[in-house]
mmCIF entry with sequence, helices, sheets and N, C-alpha, C, O atoms, coordinates in Angstrom:
data_MODEL
# 
_entry.id   MODEL 
# 
_entity.id                         1 
_entity.type                       polymer 
_entity.pdbx_number_of_molecules   1 
# 
_entity_poly.entity_id                      1 
_entity_poly.type                           'polypeptide(L)' 
_entity_poly.nstd_linkage                   no 
_entity_poly.nstd_monomer                   no 
_entity_poly.pdbx_seq_one_letter_code       MAHMITNSPSLPAEIENHGTRLWWKRLGWMGFLFFLIKGLLWLVTPGLLLYFGLQ 
_entity_poly.pdbx_seq_one_letter_code_can   MAHMITNSPSLPAEIENHGTRLWWKRLGWMGFLFFLIKGLLWLVTPGLLLYFGLQ 
_entity_poly.pdbx_strand_id                 A 
# 
loop_
_entity_poly_seq.entity_id 
_entity_poly_seq.num 
_entity_poly_seq.mon_id 
_entity_poly_seq.hetero 
1 1  MET n 
1 2  ALA n 
1 3  HIS n 
1 4  MET n 
1 5  ILE n 
1 6  THR n 
1 7  ASN n 
1 8  SER n 
1 9  PRO n 
1 10 SER n 
1 11 LEU n 
1 12 PRO n 
1 13 ALA n 
1 14 GLU n 
1 15 ILE n 
1 16 GLU n 
1 17 ASN n 
1 18 HIS n 
1 19 GLY n 
1 20 THR n 
1 21 ARG n 
1 22 LEU n 
1 23 TRP n 
1 24 TRP n 
1 25 LYS n 
1 26 ARG n 
1 27 LEU n 
1 28 GLY n 
1 29 TRP n 
1 30 MET n 
1 31 GLY n 
1 32 PHE n 
1 33 LEU n 
1 34 PHE n 
1 35 PHE n 
1 36 LEU n 
1 37 ILE n 
1 38 LYS n 
1 39 GLY n 
1 40 LEU n 
1 41 LEU n 
1 42 TRP n 
1 43 LEU n 
1 44 VAL n 
1 45 THR n 
1 46 PRO n 
1 47 GLY n 
1 48 LEU n 
1 49 LEU n 
1 50 LEU n 
1 51 TYR n 
1 52 PHE n 
1 53 GLY n 
1 54 LEU n 
1 55 GLN n 
# 
_struct_asym.id          A 
_struct_asym.entity_id   1 
# 
_struct_conf.conf_type_id            HELX_P 
_struct_conf.id                      HELX_P1 
_struct_conf.pdbx_PDB_helix_id       AA1 
_struct_conf.beg_label_comp_id       LEU 
_struct_conf.beg_label_asym_id       A 
_struct_conf.beg_label_seq_id        11 
_struct_conf.pdbx_beg_PDB_ins_code   ? 
_struct_conf.end_label_comp_id       GLY 
_struct_conf.end_label_asym_id       A 
_struct_conf.end_label_seq_id        53 
_struct_conf.pdbx_end_PDB_ins_code   ? 
_struct_conf.beg_auth_comp_id        LEU 
_struct_conf.beg_auth_asym_id        A 
_struct_conf.beg_auth_seq_id         11 
_struct_conf.end_auth_comp_id        GLY 
_struct_conf.end_auth_asym_id        A 
_struct_conf.end_auth_seq_id         53 
_struct_conf.pdbx_PDB_helix_class    1 
_struct_conf.details                 ? 
_struct_conf.pdbx_PDB_helix_length   43 
# 
_struct_conf_type.id          HELX_P 
_struct_conf_type.criteria    ? 
_struct_conf_type.reference   ? 
# 
loop_
_atom_site.group_PDB 
_atom_site.id 
_atom_site.type_symbol 
_atom_site.label_atom_id 
_atom_site.label_alt_id 
_atom_site.label_comp_id 
_atom_site.label_asym_id 
_atom_site.label_entity_id 
_atom_site.label_seq_id 
_atom_site.pdbx_PDB_ins_code 
_atom_site.Cartn_x 
_atom_site.Cartn_y 
_atom_site.Cartn_z 
_atom_site.occupancy 
_atom_site.B_iso_or_equiv 
_atom_site.pdbx_formal_charge 
_atom_site.auth_seq_id 
_atom_site.auth_comp_id 
_atom_site.auth_asym_id 
_atom_site.auth_atom_id 
_atom_site.pdbx_PDB_model_num 
ATOM 1   N N  . MET A 1 1  ? -57.491 27.809 -15.814 1.00 0.00 ? 1  MET A N  1 
ATOM 2   C CA . MET A 1 1  ? -57.924 26.765 -16.681 1.00 0.00 ? 1  MET A CA 1 
ATOM 3   C C  . MET A 1 1  ? -57.772 27.218 -18.152 1.00 0.00 ? 1  MET A C  1 
ATOM 4   O O  . MET A 1 1  ? -58.184 28.329 -18.488 1.00 0.00 ? 1  MET A O  1 
ATOM 5   N N  . ALA A 1 2  ? -57.210 26.408 -19.002 1.00 0.00 ? 2  ALA A N  1 
ATOM 6   C CA . ALA A 1 2  ? -57.027 26.747 -20.398 1.00 0.00 ? 2  ALA A CA 1 
ATOM 7   C C  . ALA A 1 2  ? -58.359 26.758 -21.112 1.00 0.00 ? 2  ALA A C  1 
ATOM 8   O O  . ALA A 1 2  ? -59.278 26.004 -20.789 1.00 0.00 ? 2  ALA A O  1 
ATOM 9   N N  . HIS A 1 3  ? -58.434 27.665 -22.124 1.00 0.00 ? 3  HIS A N  1 
ATOM 10  C CA . HIS A 1 3  ? -59.623 27.735 -22.936 1.00 0.00 ? 3  HIS A CA 1 
ATOM 11  C C  . HIS A 1 3  ? -59.618 26.596 -23.945 1.00 0.00 ? 3  HIS A C  1 
ATOM 12  O O  . HIS A 1 3  ? -58.710 26.487 -24.770 1.00 0.00 ? 3  HIS A O  1 
ATOM 13  N N  . MET A 1 4  ? -60.629 25.757 -23.873 1.00 0.00 ? 4  MET A N  1 
ATOM 14  C CA . MET A 1 4  ? -60.670 24.607 -24.765 1.00 0.00 ? 4  MET A CA 1 
ATOM 15  C C  . MET A 1 4  ? -61.667 24.889 -25.876 1.00 0.00 ? 4  MET A C  1 
ATOM 16  O O  . MET A 1 4  ? -62.695 25.532 -25.664 1.00 0.00 ? 4  MET A O  1 
ATOM 17  N N  . ILE A 1 5  ? -61.341 24.393 -27.069 1.00 0.00 ? 5  ILE A N  1 
ATOM 18  C CA . ILE A 1 5  ? -62.291 24.494 -28.199 1.00 0.00 ? 5  ILE A CA 1 
ATOM 19  C C  . ILE A 1 5  ? -63.216 23.304 -28.122 1.00 0.00 ? 5  ILE A C  1 
ATOM 20  O O  . ILE A 1 5  ? -62.759 22.162 -28.082 1.00 0.00 ? 5  ILE A O  1 
ATOM 21  N N  . THR A 1 6  ? -64.504 23.553 -28.101 1.00 0.00 ? 6  THR A N  1 
ATOM 22  C CA . THR A 1 6  ? -65.479 22.502 -28.009 1.00 0.00 ? 6  THR A CA 1 
ATOM 23  C C  . THR A 1 6  ? -66.390 22.561 -29.239 1.00 0.00 ? 6  THR A C  1 
ATOM 24  O O  . THR A 1 6  ? -66.244 23.454 -30.073 1.00 0.00 ? 6  THR A O  1 
ATOM 25  N N  . ASN A 1 7  ? -67.291 21.652 -29.352 1.00 0.00 ? 7  ASN A N  1 
ATOM 26  C CA . ASN A 1 7  ? -68.224 21.640 -30.476 1.00 0.00 ? 7  ASN A CA 1 
ATOM 27  C C  . ASN A 1 7  ? -69.490 22.378 -30.087 1.00 0.00 ? 7  ASN A C  1 
ATOM 28  O O  . ASN A 1 7  ? -70.591 21.929 -30.409 1.00 0.00 ? 7  ASN A O  1 
ATOM 29  N N  . SER A 1 8  ? -69.355 23.476 -29.416 1.00 0.00 ? 8  SER A N  1 
ATOM 30  C CA . SER A 1 8  ? -70.517 24.259 -29.007 1.00 0.00 ? 8  SER A CA 1 
ATOM 31  C C  . SER A 1 8  ? -71.046 25.050 -30.188 1.00 0.00 ? 8  SER A C  1 
ATOM 32  O O  . SER A 1 8  ? -70.287 25.412 -31.087 1.00 0.00 ? 8  SER A O  1 
ATOM 33  N N  . PRO A 1 9  ? -72.370 25.324 -30.192 1.00 0.00 ? 9  PRO A N  1 
ATOM 34  C CA . PRO A 1 9  ? -72.898 26.136 -31.315 1.00 0.00 ? 9  PRO A CA 1 
ATOM 35  C C  . PRO A 1 9  ? -72.454 27.575 -31.312 1.00 0.00 ? 9  PRO A C  1 
ATOM 36  O O  . PRO A 1 9  ? -72.678 28.251 -32.316 1.00 0.00 ? 9  PRO A O  1 
ATOM 37  N N  . SER A 1 10 ? -71.835 28.111 -30.254 1.00 0.00 ? 10 SER A N  1 
ATOM 38  C CA . SER A 1 10 ? -71.391 29.467 -30.193 1.00 0.00 ? 10 SER A CA 1 
ATOM 39  C C  . SER A 1 10 ? -69.995 29.639 -30.761 1.00 0.00 ? 10 SER A C  1 
ATOM 40  O O  . SER A 1 10 ? -69.493 30.763 -30.795 1.00 0.00 ? 10 SER A O  1 
ATOM 41  N N  . LEU A 1 11 ? -69.353 28.584 -31.203 1.00 0.00 ? 11 LEU A N  1 
ATOM 42  C CA . LEU A 1 11 ? -67.967 28.705 -31.708 1.00 0.00 ? 11 LEU A CA 1 
ATOM 43  C C  . LEU A 1 11 ? -67.861 29.499 -32.990 1.00 0.00 ? 11 LEU A C  1 
ATOM 44  O O  . LEU A 1 11 ? -66.959 30.332 -33.078 1.00 0.00 ? 11 LEU A O  1 
ATOM 45  N N  . PRO A 1 12 ? -68.725 29.310 -34.019 1.00 0.00 ? 12 PRO A N  1 
ATOM 46  C CA . PRO A 1 12 ? -68.616 30.177 -35.188 1.00 0.00 ? 12 PRO A CA 1 
ATOM 47  C C  . PRO A 1 12 ? -68.836 31.668 -34.841 1.00 0.00 ? 12 PRO A C  1 
ATOM 48  O O  . PRO A 1 12 ? -68.197 32.540 -35.429 1.00 0.00 ? 12 PRO A O  1 
ATOM 49  N N  . ALA A 1 13 ? -69.735 31.951 -33.895 1.00 0.00 ? 13 ALA A N  1 
ATOM 50  C CA . ALA A 1 13 ? -69.963 33.335 -33.532 1.00 0.00 ? 13 ALA A CA 1 
ATOM 51  C C  . ALA A 1 13 ? -68.681 33.924 -32.865 1.00 0.00 ? 13 ALA A C  1 
ATOM 52  O O  . ALA A 1 13 ? -68.359 35.094 -33.070 1.00 0.00 ? 13 ALA A O  1 
ATOM 53  N N  . GLU A 1 14 ? -67.978 33.118 -32.086 1.00 0.00 ? 14 GLU A N  1 
ATOM 54  C CA . GLU A 1 14 ? -66.771 33.630 -31.443 1.00 0.00 ? 14 GLU A CA 1 
ATOM 55  C C  . GLU A 1 14 ? -65.704 33.897 -32.487 1.00 0.00 ? 14 GLU A C  1 
ATOM 56  O O  . GLU A 1 14 ? -64.992 34.897 -32.395 1.00 0.00 ? 14 GLU A O  1 
ATOM 57  N N  . ILE A 1 15 ? -65.576 33.028 -33.476 1.00 0.00 ? 15 ILE A N  1 
ATOM 58  C CA . ILE A 1 15 ? -64.605 33.239 -34.544 1.00 0.00 ? 15 ILE A CA 1 
ATOM 59  C C  . ILE A 1 15 ? -64.996 34.464 -35.371 1.00 0.00 ? 15 ILE A C  1 
ATOM 60  O O  . ILE A 1 15 ? -64.132 35.276 -35.702 1.00 0.00 ? 15 ILE A O  1 
ATOM 61  N N  . GLU A 1 16 ? -66.276 34.615 -35.710 1.00 0.00 ? 16 GLU A N  1 
ATOM 62  C CA . GLU A 1 16 ? -66.746 35.761 -36.487 1.00 0.00 ? 16 GLU A CA 1 
ATOM 63  C C  . GLU A 1 16 ? -66.514 37.069 -35.723 1.00 0.00 ? 16 GLU A C  1 
ATOM 64  O O  . GLU A 1 16 ? -66.124 38.077 -36.313 1.00 0.00 ? 16 GLU A O  1 
ATOM 65  N N  . ASN A 1 17 ? -66.760 37.046 -34.383 1.00 0.00 ? 17 ASN A N  1 
ATOM 66  C CA . ASN A 1 17 ? -66.574 38.208 -33.529 1.00 0.00 ? 17 ASN A CA 1 
ATOM 67  C C  . ASN A 1 17 ? -65.075 38.589 -33.488 1.00 0.00 ? 17 ASN A C  1 
ATOM 68  O O  . ASN A 1 17 ? -64.730 39.770 -33.473 1.00 0.00 ? 17 ASN A O  1 
ATOM 69  N N  . HIS A 1 18 ? -64.221 37.601 -33.470 1.00 0.00 ? 18 HIS A N  1 
ATOM 70  C CA . HIS A 1 18 ? -62.774 37.912 -33.456 1.00 0.00 ? 18 HIS A CA 1 
ATOM 71  C C  . HIS A 1 18 ? -62.383 38.597 -34.781 1.00 0.00 ? 18 HIS A C  1 
ATOM 72  O O  . HIS A 1 18 ? -61.643 39.581 -34.780 1.00 0.00 ? 18 HIS A O  1 
ATOM 73  N N  . GLY A 1 19 ? -62.883 38.069 -35.899 1.00 0.00 ? 19 GLY A N  1 
ATOM 74  C CA . GLY A 1 19 ? -62.546 38.657 -37.206 1.00 0.00 ? 19 GLY A CA 1 
ATOM 75  C C  . GLY A 1 19 ? -63.090 40.038 -37.357 1.00 0.00 ? 19 GLY A C  1 
ATOM 76  O O  . GLY A 1 19 ? -62.426 40.907 -37.922 1.00 0.00 ? 19 GLY A O  1 
ATOM 77  N N  . THR A 1 20 ? -64.282 40.269 -36.866 1.00 0.00 ? 20 THR A N  1 
ATOM 78  C CA . THR A 1 20 ? -64.877 41.601 -36.931 1.00 0.00 ? 20 THR A CA 1 
ATOM 79  C C  . THR A 1 20 ? -64.060 42.598 -36.070 1.00 0.00 ? 20 THR A C  1 
ATOM 80  O O  . THR A 1 20 ? -63.809 43.736 -36.467 1.00 0.00 ? 20 THR A O  1 
ATOM 81  N N  . ARG A 1 21 ? -63.674 42.133 -34.915 1.00 0.00 ? 21 ARG A N  1 
ATOM 82  C CA . ARG A 1 21 ? -62.891 42.991 -34.018 1.00 0.00 ? 21 ARG A CA 1 
ATOM 83  C C  . ARG A 1 21 ? -61.543 43.320 -34.615 1.00 0.00 ? 21 ARG A C  1 
ATOM 84  O O  . ARG A 1 21 ? -61.032 44.427 -34.444 1.00 0.00 ? 21 ARG A O  1 
ATOM 85  N N  . LEU A 1 22 ? -60.960 42.344 -35.325 1.00 0.00 ? 22 LEU A N  1 
ATOM 86  C CA . LEU A 1 22 ? -59.679 42.567 -35.988 1.00 0.00 ? 22 LEU A CA 1 
ATOM 87  C C  . LEU A 1 22 ? -59.809 43.630 -37.105 1.00 0.00 ? 22 LEU A C  1 
ATOM 88  O O  . LEU A 1 22 ? -58.936 44.486 -37.251 1.00 0.00 ? 22 LEU A O  1 
ATOM 89  N N  . TRP A 1 23 ? -60.882 43.570 -37.874 1.00 0.00 ? 23 TRP A N  1 
ATOM 90  C CA . TRP A 1 23 ? -61.087 44.578 -38.928 1.00 0.00 ? 23 TRP A CA 1 
ATOM 91  C C  . TRP A 1 23 ? -61.329 45.936 -38.354 1.00 0.00 ? 23 TRP A C  1 
ATOM 92  O O  . TRP A 1 23 ? -60.834 46.918 -38.908 1.00 0.00 ? 23 TRP A O  1 
ATOM 93  N N  . TRP A 1 24 ? -62.057 46.053 -37.284 1.00 0.00 ? 24 TRP A N  1 
ATOM 94  C CA . TRP A 1 24 ? -62.251 47.337 -36.600 1.00 0.00 ? 24 TRP A CA 1 
ATOM 95  C C  . TRP A 1 24 ? -60.937 47.912 -36.105 1.00 0.00 ? 24 TRP A C  1 
ATOM 96  O O  . TRP A 1 24 ? -60.697 49.115 -36.203 1.00 0.00 ? 24 TRP A O  1 
ATOM 97  N N  . LYS A 1 25 ? -60.099 47.054 -35.579 1.00 0.00 ? 25 LYS A N  1 
ATOM 98  C CA . LYS A 1 25 ? -58.797 47.475 -35.109 1.00 0.00 ? 25 LYS A CA 1 
ATOM 99  C C  . LYS A 1 25 ? -57.930 47.991 -36.252 1.00 0.00 ? 25 LYS A C  1 
ATOM 100 O O  . LYS A 1 25 ? -57.270 49.022 -36.124 1.00 0.00 ? 25 LYS A O  1 
ATOM 101 N N  . ARG A 1 26 ? -57.936 47.268 -37.370 1.00 0.00 ? 26 ARG A N  1 
ATOM 102 C CA . ARG A 1 26 ? -57.204 47.719 -38.551 1.00 0.00 ? 26 ARG A CA 1 
ATOM 103 C C  . ARG A 1 26 ? -57.740 49.087 -39.057 1.00 0.00 ? 26 ARG A C  1 
ATOM 104 O O  . ARG A 1 26 ? -56.973 49.993 -39.384 1.00 0.00 ? 26 ARG A O  1 
ATOM 105 N N  . LEU A 1 27 ? -59.065 49.193 -39.105 1.00 0.00 ? 27 LEU A N  1 
ATOM 106 C CA . LEU A 1 27 ? -59.670 50.403 -39.583 1.00 0.00 ? 27 LEU A CA 1 
ATOM 107 C C  . LEU A 1 27 ? -59.310 51.582 -38.652 1.00 0.00 ? 27 LEU A C  1 
ATOM 108 O O  . LEU A 1 27 ? -59.059 52.690 -39.124 1.00 0.00 ? 27 LEU A O  1 
ATOM 109 N N  . GLY A 1 28 ? -59.288 51.345 -37.378 1.00 0.00 ? 28 GLY A N  1 
ATOM 110 C CA . GLY A 1 28 ? -58.875 52.366 -36.412 1.00 0.00 ? 28 GLY A CA 1 
ATOM 111 C C  . GLY A 1 28 ? -57.424 52.850 -36.665 1.00 0.00 ? 28 GLY A C  1 
ATOM 112 O O  . GLY A 1 28 ? -57.126 54.044 -36.667 1.00 0.00 ? 28 GLY A O  1 
ATOM 113 N N  . TRP A 1 29 ? -56.555 51.859 -36.877 1.00 0.00 ? 29 TRP A N  1 
ATOM 114 C CA . TRP A 1 29 ? -55.157 52.263 -37.169 1.00 0.00 ? 29 TRP A CA 1 
ATOM 115 C C  . TRP A 1 29 ? -55.018 53.005 -38.470 1.00 0.00 ? 29 TRP A C  1 
ATOM 116 O O  . TRP A 1 29 ? -54.251 53.965 -38.540 1.00 0.00 ? 29 TRP A O  1 
ATOM 117 N N  . MET A 1 30 ? -55.737 52.597 -39.521 1.00 0.00 ? 30 MET A N  1 
ATOM 118 C CA . MET A 1 30 ? -55.684 53.289 -40.795 1.00 0.00 ? 30 MET A CA 1 
ATOM 119 C C  . MET A 1 30 ? -56.273 54.707 -40.634 1.00 0.00 ? 30 MET A C  1 
ATOM 120 O O  . MET A 1 30 ? -55.743 55.645 -41.229 1.00 0.00 ? 30 MET A O  1 
ATOM 121 N N  . GLY A 1 31 ? -57.318 54.885 -39.872 1.00 0.00 ? 31 GLY A N  1 
ATOM 122 C CA . GLY A 1 31 ? -57.870 56.181 -39.638 1.00 0.00 ? 31 GLY A CA 1 
ATOM 123 C C  . GLY A 1 31 ? -56.889 57.095 -38.879 1.00 0.00 ? 31 GLY A C  1 
ATOM 124 O O  . GLY A 1 31 ? -56.739 58.273 -39.200 1.00 0.00 ? 31 GLY A O  1 
ATOM 125 N N  . PHE A 1 32 ? -56.246 56.530 -37.893 1.00 0.00 ? 32 PHE A N  1 
ATOM 126 C CA . PHE A 1 32 ? -55.271 57.276 -37.098 1.00 0.00 ? 32 PHE A CA 1 
ATOM 127 C C  . PHE A 1 32 ? -54.120 57.724 -37.976 1.00 0.00 ? 32 PHE A C  1 
ATOM 128 O O  . PHE A 1 32 ? -53.728 58.890 -37.928 1.00 0.00 ? 32 PHE A O  1 
ATOM 129 N N  . LEU A 1 33 ? -53.564 56.812 -38.788 1.00 0.00 ? 33 LEU A N  1 
ATOM 130 C CA . LEU A 1 33 ? -52.476 57.178 -39.659 1.00 0.00 ? 33 LEU A CA 1 
ATOM 131 C C  . LEU A 1 33 ? -52.882 58.212 -40.725 1.00 0.00 ? 33 LEU A C  1 
ATOM 132 O O  . LEU A 1 33 ? -52.107 59.106 -41.062 1.00 0.00 ? 33 LEU A O  1 
ATOM 133 N N  . PHE A 1 34 ? -54.102 58.073 -41.244 1.00 0.00 ? 34 PHE A N  1 
ATOM 134 C CA . PHE A 1 34 ? -54.558 59.062 -42.247 1.00 0.00 ? 34 PHE A CA 1 
ATOM 135 C C  . PHE A 1 34 ? -54.559 60.443 -41.665 1.00 0.00 ? 34 PHE A C  1 
ATOM 136 O O  . PHE A 1 34 ? -53.986 61.359 -42.255 1.00 0.00 ? 34 PHE A O  1 
ATOM 137 N N  . PHE A 1 35 ? -55.217 60.633 -40.464 1.00 0.00 ? 35 PHE A N  1 
ATOM 138 C CA . PHE A 1 35 ? -55.310 61.960 -39.862 1.00 0.00 ? 35 PHE A CA 1 
ATOM 139 C C  . PHE A 1 35 ? -53.951 62.451 -39.358 1.00 0.00 ? 35 PHE A C  1 
ATOM 140 O O  . PHE A 1 35 ? -53.723 63.660 -39.326 1.00 0.00 ? 35 PHE A O  1 
ATOM 141 N N  . LEU A 1 36 ? -53.048 61.560 -38.966 1.00 0.00 ? 36 LEU A N  1 
ATOM 142 C CA . LEU A 1 36 ? -51.698 61.976 -38.575 1.00 0.00 ? 36 LEU A CA 1 
ATOM 143 C C  . LEU A 1 36 ? -50.953 62.569 -39.759 1.00 0.00 ? 36 LEU A C  1 
ATOM 144 O O  . LEU A 1 36 ? -50.370 63.650 -39.675 1.00 0.00 ? 36 LEU A O  1 
ATOM 145 N N  . ILE A 1 37 ? -50.988 61.833 -40.866 1.00 0.00 ? 37 ILE A N  1 
ATOM 146 C CA . ILE A 1 37 ? -50.260 62.309 -42.094 1.00 0.00 ? 37 ILE A CA 1 
ATOM 147 C C  . ILE A 1 37 ? -50.917 63.570 -42.591 1.00 0.00 ? 37 ILE A C  1 
ATOM 148 O O  . ILE A 1 37 ? -50.208 64.499 -42.979 1.00 0.00 ? 37 ILE A O  1 
ATOM 149 N N  . LYS A 1 38 ? -52.253 63.659 -42.601 1.00 0.00 ? 38 LYS A N  1 
ATOM 150 C CA . LYS A 1 38 ? -52.935 64.832 -43.049 1.00 0.00 ? 38 LYS A CA 1 
ATOM 151 C C  . LYS A 1 38 ? -52.573 66.059 -42.197 1.00 0.00 ? 38 LYS A C  1 
ATOM 152 O O  . LYS A 1 38 ? -52.320 67.148 -42.711 1.00 0.00 ? 38 LYS A O  1 
ATOM 153 N N  . GLY A 1 39 ? -52.560 65.834 -40.860 1.00 0.00 ? 39 GLY A N  1 
ATOM 154 C CA . GLY A 1 39 ? -52.145 66.959 -39.960 1.00 0.00 ? 39 GLY A CA 1 
ATOM 155 C C  . GLY A 1 39 ? -50.755 67.431 -40.150 1.00 0.00 ? 39 GLY A C  1 
ATOM 156 O O  . GLY A 1 39 ? -50.486 68.631 -40.094 1.00 0.00 ? 39 GLY A O  1 
ATOM 157 N N  . LEU A 1 40 ? -49.843 66.496 -40.379 1.00 0.00 ? 40 LEU A N  1 
ATOM 158 C CA . LEU A 1 40 ? -48.464 66.836 -40.607 1.00 0.00 ? 40 LEU A CA 1 
ATOM 159 C C  . LEU A 1 40 ? -48.299 67.611 -41.907 1.00 0.00 ? 40 LEU A C  1 
ATOM 160 O O  . LEU A 1 40 ? -47.512 68.554 -41.977 1.00 0.00 ? 40 LEU A O  1 
ATOM 161 N N  . LEU A 1 41 ? -49.039 67.215 -42.928 1.00 0.00 ? 41 LEU A N  1 
ATOM 162 C CA . LEU A 1 41 ? -48.991 67.923 -44.235 1.00 0.00 ? 41 LEU A CA 1 
ATOM 163 C C  . LEU A 1 41 ? -49.555 69.359 -44.061 1.00 0.00 ? 41 LEU A C  1 
ATOM 164 O O  . LEU A 1 41 ? -49.030 70.293 -44.668 1.00 0.00 ? 41 LEU A O  1 
ATOM 165 N N  . TRP A 1 42 ? -50.578 69.540 -43.271 1.00 0.00 ? 42 TRP A N  1 
ATOM 166 C CA . TRP A 1 42 ? -51.146 70.844 -43.022 1.00 0.00 ? 42 TRP A CA 1 
ATOM 167 C C  . TRP A 1 42 ? -50.129 71.775 -42.296 1.00 0.00 ? 42 TRP A C  1 
ATOM 168 O O  . TRP A 1 42 ? -50.173 72.996 -42.441 1.00 0.00 ? 42 TRP A O  1 
ATOM 169 N N  . LEU A 1 43 ? -49.244 71.172 -41.537 1.00 0.00 ? 43 LEU A N  1 
ATOM 170 C CA . LEU A 1 43 ? -48.234 71.969 -40.844 1.00 0.00 ? 43 LEU A CA 1 
ATOM 171 C C  . LEU A 1 43 ? -47.035 72.239 -41.771 1.00 0.00 ? 43 LEU A C  1 
ATOM 172 O O  . LEU A 1 43 ? -46.453 73.322 -41.724 1.00 0.00 ? 43 LEU A O  1 
ATOM 173 N N  . VAL A 1 44 ? -46.662 71.255 -42.615 1.00 0.00 ? 44 VAL A N  1 
ATOM 174 C CA . VAL A 1 44 ? -45.456 71.426 -43.425 1.00 0.00 ? 44 VAL A CA 1 
ATOM 175 C C  . VAL A 1 44 ? -45.720 72.286 -44.680 1.00 0.00 ? 44 VAL A C  1 
ATOM 176 O O  . VAL A 1 44 ? -44.845 73.059 -45.069 1.00 0.00 ? 44 VAL A O  1 
ATOM 177 N N  . THR A 1 45 ? -46.880 72.177 -45.314 1.00 0.00 ? 45 THR A N  1 
ATOM 178 C CA . THR A 1 45 ? -47.175 72.803 -46.569 1.00 0.00 ? 45 THR A CA 1 
ATOM 179 C C  . THR A 1 45 ? -47.026 74.369 -46.514 1.00 0.00 ? 45 THR A C  1 
ATOM 180 O O  . THR A 1 45 ? -46.378 74.925 -47.401 1.00 0.00 ? 45 THR A O  1 
ATOM 181 N N  . PRO A 1 46 ? -47.571 75.057 -45.560 1.00 0.00 ? 46 PRO A N  1 
ATOM 182 C CA . PRO A 1 46 ? -47.402 76.513 -45.533 1.00 0.00 ? 46 PRO A CA 1 
ATOM 183 C C  . PRO A 1 46 ? -45.935 76.911 -45.351 1.00 0.00 ? 46 PRO A C  1 
ATOM 184 O O  . PRO A 1 46 ? -45.501 77.919 -45.909 1.00 0.00 ? 46 PRO A O  1 
ATOM 185 N N  . GLY A 1 47 ? -45.163 76.134 -44.575 1.00 0.00 ? 47 GLY A N  1 
ATOM 186 C CA . GLY A 1 47 ? -43.746 76.405 -44.429 1.00 0.00 ? 47 GLY A CA 1 
ATOM 187 C C  . GLY A 1 47 ? -43.002 76.249 -45.770 1.00 0.00 ? 47 GLY A C  1 
ATOM 188 O O  . GLY A 1 47 ? -42.183 77.086 -46.149 1.00 0.00 ? 47 GLY A O  1 
ATOM 189 N N  . LEU A 1 48 ? -43.303 75.199 -46.437 1.00 0.00 ? 48 LEU A N  1 
ATOM 190 C CA . LEU A 1 48 ? -42.638 74.984 -47.752 1.00 0.00 ? 48 LEU A CA 1 
ATOM 191 C C  . LEU A 1 48 ? -43.059 76.084 -48.748 1.00 0.00 ? 48 LEU A C  1 
ATOM 192 O O  . LEU A 1 48 ? -42.223 76.561 -49.515 1.00 0.00 ? 48 LEU A O  1 
ATOM 193 N N  . LEU A 1 49 ? -44.313 76.483 -48.747 1.00 0.00 ? 49 LEU A N  1 
ATOM 194 C CA . LEU A 1 49 ? -44.734 77.499 -49.651 1.00 0.00 ? 49 LEU A CA 1 
ATOM 195 C C  . LEU A 1 49 ? -44.054 78.833 -49.362 1.00 0.00 ? 49 LEU A C  1 
ATOM 196 O O  . LEU A 1 49 ? -43.660 79.550 -50.282 1.00 0.00 ? 49 LEU A O  1 
ATOM 197 N N  . LEU A 1 50 ? -43.921 79.159 -48.083 1.00 0.00 ? 50 LEU A N  1 
ATOM 198 C CA . LEU A 1 50 ? -43.192 80.382 -47.738 1.00 0.00 ? 50 LEU A CA 1 
ATOM 199 C C  . LEU A 1 50 ? -41.691 80.254 -48.097 1.00 0.00 ? 50 LEU A C  1 
ATOM 200 O O  . LEU A 1 50 ? -41.098 81.203 -48.610 1.00 0.00 ? 50 LEU A O  1 
ATOM 201 N N  . TYR A 1 51 ? -41.109 79.138 -47.840 1.00 0.00 ? 51 TYR A N  1 
ATOM 202 C CA . TYR A 1 51 ? -39.682 78.952 -48.077 1.00 0.00 ? 51 TYR A CA 1 
ATOM 203 C C  . TYR A 1 51 ? -39.363 79.088 -49.612 1.00 0.00 ? 51 TYR A C  1 
ATOM 204 O O  . TYR A 1 51 ? -38.460 79.812 -50.029 1.00 0.00 ? 51 TYR A O  1 
ATOM 205 N N  . PHE A 1 52 ? -40.152 78.357 -50.389 1.00 0.00 ? 52 PHE A N  1 
ATOM 206 C CA . PHE A 1 52 ? -39.875 78.430 -51.861 1.00 0.00 ? 52 PHE A CA 1 
ATOM 207 C C  . PHE A 1 52 ? -40.436 79.654 -52.499 1.00 0.00 ? 52 PHE A C  1 
ATOM 208 O O  . PHE A 1 52 ? -39.976 80.058 -53.567 1.00 0.00 ? 52 PHE A O  1 
ATOM 209 N N  . GLY A 1 53 ? -41.451 80.285 -51.860 1.00 0.00 ? 53 GLY A N  1 
ATOM 210 C CA . GLY A 1 53 ? -42.015 81.452 -52.457 1.00 0.00 ? 53 GLY A CA 1 
ATOM 211 C C  . GLY A 1 53 ? -41.155 82.723 -52.260 1.00 0.00 ? 53 GLY A C  1 
ATOM 212 O O  . GLY A 1 53 ? -41.214 83.660 -53.056 1.00 0.00 ? 53 GLY A O  1 
ATOM 213 N N  . LEU A 1 54 ? -40.364 82.721 -51.182 1.00 0.00 ? 54 LEU A N  1 
ATOM 214 C CA . LEU A 1 54 ? -39.535 83.912 -50.889 1.00 0.00 ? 54 LEU A CA 1 
ATOM 215 C C  . LEU A 1 54 ? -38.149 83.856 -51.629 1.00 0.00 ? 54 LEU A C  1 
ATOM 216 O O  . LEU A 1 54 ? -37.420 84.847 -51.629 1.00 0.00 ? 54 LEU A O  1 
ATOM 217 N N  . GLN A 1 55 ? -37.813 82.760 -52.221 1.00 0.00 ? 55 GLN A N  1 
ATOM 218 C CA . GLN A 1 55 ? -36.538 82.685 -52.893 1.00 0.00 ? 55 GLN A CA 1 
ATOM 219 C C  . GLN A 1 55 ? -36.574 83.227 -54.316 1.00 0.00 ? 55 GLN A C  1 
ATOM 220 O O  . GLN A 1 55 ? -35.553 83.223 -55.004 1.00 0.00 ? 55 GLN A O  1 
# 
């Protein structure tokens, strides 16, 4: 059965819950990307320092 939009009092709460969930999902992705880039920089930086420091 298809989900129908009705004039129920819980409709604004459902919309608000969807928006909140969407922001948490975005925040999760931003956190993941932040720590991924940070981790990669921690791996690359010492190598670059050694490479350019020995020349």
